C-alpha positions, 0 to 999 in steps of 0.5 A, a space after each residue: 314435725 309439721 314445720 309449716 303449720 305455725 306462722 307468726 314468723 317475724 321477730 325483732 332482734 331485741 326480742 330474741 334476748 327475751 324468748 330465745 326463738 332465734 330460729 324465727 326470721 327477724 323483723 328488722 325495724 331498722 334495715 341494714 345499710 346497703 354498704 356492708 361497711 358503714 363509715 365509723 362516723 355514721 356509727 358514732 352518730 347513731 350511738 350518740 343520738 341514742 345516748 342523748 335521748 333522755 326519754 329512753 332512760 325513763 322506766 316507763 318508755 318500754 316500747 321506745 326503748 325496745 325500738 332503740 335496742 333494735 337500732 343499737 344492735 343493727 346500726 351500731 353493734 353489727 356495723 362495728 362487728 363488720 369493721 372489726 372484721 377488717 381490723 380492730 382499732 382503738 376507736 372501734 373498741 371505744 364505740 363498742 364499749 359505749 354501746 355495750 354500756 348503753 345496752 346494759 343500761 336499757 336491759 337493767 331498766 327493763 328488768 326493773 319493770 319485769 321485777 315490779 310486775 312480778 312482785 305485784 302479781 305474787 302479792 295479788 295486788 292487782 285487778 285484771 283490767 288495770 293489769 291489762 291497761 298497764 301492759 298495753 301502756 308499756 307496750 305502746 297501746 298495741 292495736 286490739 282491733 282483731 286484725 290478723 296477727 302474723 308477727 310479734 311486737 313489743 307486747 310480746 317482748 314485755 310478756 316474754 320478760 314477764 315470764 322469762 325463759 331460760 336461754 337454752 331449753 333442751 330439745 323436745 323429745 322425738 314425737 309423733 310427726 303430727 305433733 307440731 313444733 312449739 311456737 308462742 301465740 302472739 300476746 295480743 291474741 291472748 289479750 283478745 282471748 282473755 277478754 272473752 272469758 270470765 272468772 267462771 270459765 275453765 280454759 284448757 290450752 291444748 299443747 300449752 308449751 311454756 305456759 304463756 296462754 294459761 298464765 296471761 288468761 288467768 291474770 287478765 280474766 280471772 278464769 281458771 286456766 289449765 295447760 296440757 303439754 306432752 313435752 316434760 321440760 316445757 311443762 316443768 318450766 310452765 309449772 315453775 312460772 305459775 308457782 313463782 307468780 303464786 297463781 294456784 288457778 293456773 295448772 299444767 299437766 304433762 300428758 297426751 291431750 287424747 287421754 287428759 281429763 276435761 271434766 271441768 272444762 268450759 272452753 278450749 284453746 288451740 294454736 295448731 298443736 297437732 294435725 291429722 289423725 290426732 286433731 280428729 281424735 281430739 275433736 271427737 273427744 270434745 264433741 262427746 263432751 259437748 253433748 253433756 254441756 255447752 263448750 266454746 273453742 278458740 283457735 288461732 292458725 291452721 287449726 281454725 280450718 279444722 274447727 270450721 269443718 265440724 258440723 257440731 260447731 258454730 263460728 261466732 266471730 266474723 274473722 276470715 284470716 287464719 291468724 285471727 282469733 276464732 271463736 266457736 260454740 258447740 251446738 249439741 
């Protein structure tokens, strides 16, 4: 695997429960105290402040609750675990029980949000623009100014809850070393991508992993979205998500991107799913397709540089950072 190719590398602690990417370096919103053993009175005060904040139990306060879960994990449960290491007491056990109860309450509120969103999608009773607005409101109006996205945020927590992932997925099968390990595209990049598509588009996500890009793109743009993924376990999971949400315009194929059929494609998306010779083979295939009709290619991450070097592609955006959404138009 080419382990350095994908780089959104900061993941809040609270998000790990939704996406299972514990290998990514956490982005700790609340730094650990310098002293390993925080006084139990300070731990109790941190917990009491969270328990006394009524806003955190409002169902709509998703973003604030996500930050609170970070604090609960780091300033309370982790610190209690440190104290338990030197001897458990009745006070420690009581504080841990209260913290776990609050954690469970937060979790249940979030699950209600996810369940409501999924039910709305299954019923088809939404409009792309209103769904986008709802997601952004819940996530805390994440910036969409096109700035580089090198980490995950509360919008990713929200979308990872919307498209739940099993706690443990089997390890990918051994494959060509030019095929890069899977990592999710930050959700705000997907929102930027969806804003550039229309219901007339057919987008192919090359190396679609667990399917989040095609799922969100279809929901937020109305475009037909297809994912090509070589790992069978990932592909089956993505297919199950599309079926569960009643999204027939989202389809996933377990295949090698070099042999897939792109006869109906108008656009492609790449988050560096492969490098080297495989990338060059795929780009040659897309160049041949571009001789038949105009194509747009979108990229995020190191694949942008590979696309920039193609004489048959013209870059349309003004971005200069690898971790911005890049848009290219065929010129043949």
